[in-house]
C-alpha positions in Angstrom: 108.7 106.7 108.4 106.9 104.6 105.7 103.2 103.6 106.0 102.7 100.2 107.7 98.9 99.7 107.8 95.7 101.1 106.2 92.3 100.7 107.8 89.2 101.1 105.7 85.8 101.3 107.2 82.5 101.6 105.2 79.2 102.3 106.9 75.9 102.5 105.0 72.4 102.9 106.3 71.3 99.4 105.4 74.6 97.5 106.1 77.8 97.8 108.0 81.1 96.2 107.0 83.8 95.3 109.5 87.0 97.3 109.4 89.4 96.1 106.9 93.1 96.2 107.9 95.6 96.1 105.0 99.3 95.5 105.9 101.1 97.9 103.6 104.5 96.7 104.8 104.0 93.6 102.7 104.0 95.8 99.6 107.6 96.7 100.3 108.9 93.2 99.4 107.9 93.4 95.8 109.0 97.0 95.6 112.4 96.1 96.8 112.6 93.2 94.3 111.5 95.5 91.4 113.6 98.5 92.5 116.3 98.0 89.8 113.6 98.0 87.1 111.9 101.0 88.7 115.1 103.0 88.8 115.8 102.2 85.1 112.4 103.4 84.2 112.8 106.6 86.2 116.2 107.4 84.7 114.9 106.6 81.2 111.8 108.9 81.7 114.1 111.5 83.1 116.3 111.4 80.0 113.3 111.5 77.6 111.4 114.2 79.4 114.5 116.1 80.6 113.7 116.0 84.3 116.1 115.3 87.1 115.5 111.6 88.1 117.0 112.3 91.6 114.4 115.0 92.1 111.7 112.5 91.1 113.0 109.9 93.6 113.1 112.6 96.4 109.5 113.7 95.7 108.1 110.2 95.6 110.0 109.3 98.8 108.7 112.5 100.5 105.1 111.6 99.5 105.5 108.0 100.8 106.9 109.2 104.1 104.2 111.8 104.6 101.3 109.2 104.3 101.3 108.0 107.9 98.7 110.0 109.8 96.5 110.4 106.8 92.8 110.3 107.8 90.2 110.6 105.0 86.5 110.7 105.8 83.7 110.9 103.2 80.0 111.2 104.0 77.3 111.2 101.3 73.6 110.2 101.5 74.0 108.7 104.9 76.9 106.4 103.9 80.3 107.0 105.4 83.8 105.8 104.2 86.8 106.3 106.4 90.5 105.5 105.4 93.3 105.8 108.0 96.9 105.2 107.1 99.5 104.6 109.9 
C-alpha cells in the first residue's frame, strides 16, 4: 500500500500551528507521467555503476510501501514536531 496522506504538526511554547494535511496521492500523477524518464535514468545508472536496475526498483518500491504507519516525533527545547504518514 502506498502512502496517501502526511500530517505535520508543529507546537512551540510561544505559538501553535494547525495540523497540516498533505495529500501524497497527488504526487503519483506526476510520477506516473515521468515514469518512462525515471526508468531510463535507473537503467542508465545501473549500466554505468554496474548495479541491477530491477533490484533498485524493488528496493525503492519496498521503501515506498513501508511508509504508511510512520510516526516521527521530535521534541527539543519545549518545541515539538510530529509527522505521521498514512
